[in-house]
N, C-alpha and C positions, 0 to 999 in steps of 0.2 A: 255273230259267232258263224265260226268257219270248222267244220271238224273233217278231217281225212279220214274216207272211206277206203277200207284195205282187208280184201279177203283171199285166203287160200284156194277158194273155188272159183276164181276167175285168174287169167294168167296175170302175174306181177308184171308192174309197170316195164318197159324195156328202154327206159329214159328218164329224165329228169320230171316227171310227173305223177300225179296219182291216179289210182283206180277211179275215185269219184271223190266228189267232195260235197259235203250237207252243209247247207247255208240256212238252216233253221225250217224255212217254209218250202224252199226248193233243193233239188240234188242234181248235181251235173254229173254224168259219167264221161270218162276219157272215151274216146274212140276204140271199140272193141272190134279187133281183127279176129279170125277163126284160129287163135292158139289153144291149145288144148291144155289145160293148165296142168294137168299131171305130167304131160311130157315135154312141155315149153315149145312144140313144134305145131306148125300149121296143120291143121287135120288135111290128111287125104280127100279127095273127091272134088266136084264142080261147084258151081255157086251155091247150088242147094245146101249141100253139106256144111259149105263155108258161111252161107247165111246163120243157118241152125246154130252152128258153134259160135258165133259172133253174137246172136241174140241170146243165147244160154250164157255167155261171160257177162251180158249186161244183167240178165235176170239173176246171175248170182249176186252181182253187185250189189243189186237192190234190196235182193232177200237178206241179205248182211245186215242192211240199215232197217229192217222191219217192213220192207215196202214190196210191191208186186207190180208187174208191166202194168198194170192200171194206172198207176201213179204216173206213169210216162205222158208228158203231154206235147211233145216236140222230140223227132229225131231227126237226122242227119245221117242219111246214106251214101257213102263214095262207093263207085264201082270202078274197076278197072275197065269195065268194058258196058256200055248202055244196052249192048244186046242180050245183056243177062236180066235186065230190068224185070221182065214178066217172071223168071224161074225165083228171083229173088223176092217179086211181091209175093207169089203164091204162099213161099214158106214165113215171109214176113206177116202176113194175114193171120195164121196160125196162132201167134204169140199175142195178139189183141183181141179185147172183145168187140165184135161187129157190133157197129154203131156208135163205138166208144173211142174209134181209132184217133191218135195222136195227131198233131199237122205233120207234116213231112216235106223234108228235101230230099230229092235223089239227084247227085250231079257224077258225072263221069269224070275221072282222075287220071294226069299220066301215068301215076304207079303209087303203089300203096306199101308200106313197110312189109318186109319178108316176102314180097310178091305174091301177097294176100289179093284175092278177088274183089273184097268187100272189107268194108270198115263203117261201124255203126256205132254214134254218139247219141246220148239222149239229154233231154230237160225233163226233168220229174217235179211235180208238186205232192207235196204231203198232205 
């Protein structure tokens, strides 16, 4: 079973992809950049503001499917600058239950869509 997840509380896809896919026992979210779903623009601010918005977008997708951030078992964080890792990590920690953190990879990339500083994708277990 494959169900497309779509919510107006997260940014609409800016290409031929879905916000998320529900595969029954697990859900996969597309990478979320810090787009404000109300404006369609990247949020103003540094890596802290952009990480928060990216995670709020992930959270909205999960909530639209009856899930929470506690369902996340794996994240991949793409950073425009690895020097932003500590600041990203501080915000990231606010979104997950201590002692129950998901597995994670964090990598620096050459560029992200729309000039974003961060993009975050998840794999979740129901």
